[in-house]
C-alpha positions in Angstrom: 151.7 225.4 87.2 149.3 224.9 90.2 147.5 228.1 89.5 147.0 227.3 85.8 145.9 223.8 86.6 143.3 224.9 89.2 142.0 227.7 87.0 141.4 225.3 84.0 139.8 222.5 85.9 136.7 223.7 87.9 135.1 220.3 88.4 137.4 217.6 89.6 135.5 214.5 88.7 136.7 210.9 88.7 137.4 210.9 84.9 139.6 214.0 85.2 141.4 212.6 88.3 141.9 209.2 86.5 143.3 210.9 83.4 145.6 213.2 85.5 146.9 210.3 87.6 147.7 208.2 84.6 149.6 211.1 83.1 151.5 211.5 86.3 152.4 207.8 86.5 153.4 207.5 82.8 155.7 210.5 83.3 157.4 209.4 86.5 157.7 205.6 85.9 160.4 204.8 83.3 161.1 201.5 81.5 164.7 200.6 81.7 166.7 198.9 78.9 166.6 195.6 80.7 162.7 195.7 80.7 162.4 196.6 84.4 160.8 199.9 85.6 162.0 202.6 88.0 160.5 205.8 89.4 162.2 209.0 88.4 162.6 210.8 91.7 163.0 214.2 90.2 159.8 214.1 88.2 158.0 212.4 91.1 158.7 215.3 93.5 157.1 217.9 91.2 154.1 215.7 90.4 153.3 214.7 94.0 153.1 218.4 94.9 150.6 218.9 92.1 148.6 215.9 93.2 148.5 217.0 96.8 146.5 220.1 95.7 144.4 218.1 93.3 143.3 215.3 95.6 142.4 217.1 98.8 139.2 215.1 99.4 139.2 211.4 100.5 137.0 210.2 97.6 139.4 211.8 95.1 142.4 210.2 96.9 140.6 206.8 96.7 140.1 207.4 92.9 143.9 208.1 92.6 144.7 204.9 94.4 142.4 202.9 92.0 144.2 204.4 89.1 147.7 203.7 90.6 146.6 200.1 91.3 145.3 199.6 87.8 148.4 201.0 86.2 150.6 198.8 88.3 148.6 195.8 87.2 149.0 196.9 83.5 152.8 197.0 84.1 152.6 193.6 85.8 153.7 195.0 89.2 157.2 196.4 88.6 159.4 195.7 91.6 159.4 198.5 94.2 157.5 201.1 92.1 154.1 200.8 93.9 155.7 201.1 97.3 157.8 204.0 96.3 154.9 205.9 94.8 152.5 205.3 97.7 155.2 206.1 100.3 156.0 209.4 98.7 152.4 210.4 98.2 151.7 209.6 101.9 154.8 211.4 103.2 153.9 214.5 101.2 150.3 214.5 102.4 148.8 213.8 99.0 147.2 210.6 100.4 145.8 210.0 103.8 146.1 206.8 105.8 142.3 206.6 106.1 141.9 206.9 102.3 144.4 204.1 101.8 142.6 201.8 104.2 139.2 202.6 102.8 140.5 201.8 99.3 142.2 198.6 100.6 139.0 197.4 102.3 136.8 198.0 99.2 135.4 194.6 98.1 134.7 195.5 94.5 135.7 192.3 92.6 137.2 194.4 89.7 139.6 196.1 92.2 141.1 193.0 93.9 143.8 191.8 91.5 147.2 192.5 93.0 146.0 194.2 96.2 147.6 191.8 98.6 147.2 191.9 102.3 148.3 194.5 104.9 
């Protein structure tokens, strides 16, 4: 899958990264019968490996963080999902600590909702 993906996407711009990241999130976050959300660990593992090859540059990682943040806001911050996703991406080298801090320190007013404090 990695080879097909890399061959078909030559220019990895923010629009492509945003679309890809939303697809990943929609596929690995599932709504439960009680209305809560959970992260499907099996799907998440495959997708974080794909993402680690896709977001090798810090600016791309920051764009992925923006999309993750926006999607969590849309879902009204499902309990534990954001933490689980970010931890997995960090532990599997798909997101760097410096990219996370750069995203967190961004003062763009449109990016502040739900950020919280470190």
